[in-house]
C-alpha positions, 0 to 999 in steps of 0.5 A: 875643656879645650874645644880642639879636644872635643873635635879630636874626641869626635874623630876617635869615636866616629871614625876609629872606634864606633863607626858602626855603633853611632845609632846604638843606645850606648852609655857614655860617662864623662869624668870631670864633666863640669863645664868650665869652657866647653864640654864633650857632650855636644861631640857625642852621638845623639842616641847615646846616653851621656852621664856627666860626673864631677866632684861638685855640682854645676853646669853639665854635671849629672851626678856628683862624685863624693868619693872620686874613686867610687863611681855612682854607677853599677859595675860593668854597666858603661860602654864608654868613659871619656875624660878631657883635661881632668886627669891632671887634677887627680891625686891618683890617676892610677886609682881613678883608672882602676875605678873606671875599669870596674864600671866598664862592660867587657869590651868597653872603651876608655878615652883620656885626654890629659893636658901636657903643657904648662902655661902662665896663668890659671893652672887648676880648678877655680878655687871655689871648685877645689876640694881644698878651697884655698888651693888652685892645684894641678898635679900632673903632666902625662906624656906617652909612657905615663899614659901607657902605664896608667892604662896598662897598670889598670888592666886595659889593652892599649889601642893607642897613645898619641900626642895631639893639640897639647894633650896626650891621648890614651885609648884602651879597651877592657879585656 
């Protein structure tokens, strides 16, 4: 995760979505939480319960997802799902977003940051983290209309989609 993404995430949470609920005991799930170069956890309000999910065990991973499209949480039990720099590595971001929709409570929120620029060098998961071990893969670049499609096709009411700091940000509410 890029540090700037955490700063933008904190702004979205604290100023735009949850300014009156920072002291409430909300549950937040971070999809793709493995700490490669930072995590979203320090940007979450201290009273919130944070659960980090990823496909492999490691730093900042509380629960390992064996099936990326089936979360180890009860349906309609989560207040907020966040994900930064994860969706570009997922084979089917639409199916992943549908799984997120199922675990959110009615009125629950999803915040996605999807990197949308290419740079020379490492572009995917380190090879020892890849489920294919010999592949450093990177599947997508998600821009405004792609983010709209991912959120709308999964049933979310789109609150906003914007470009910021090399990422396309999408925010949706379960209706």
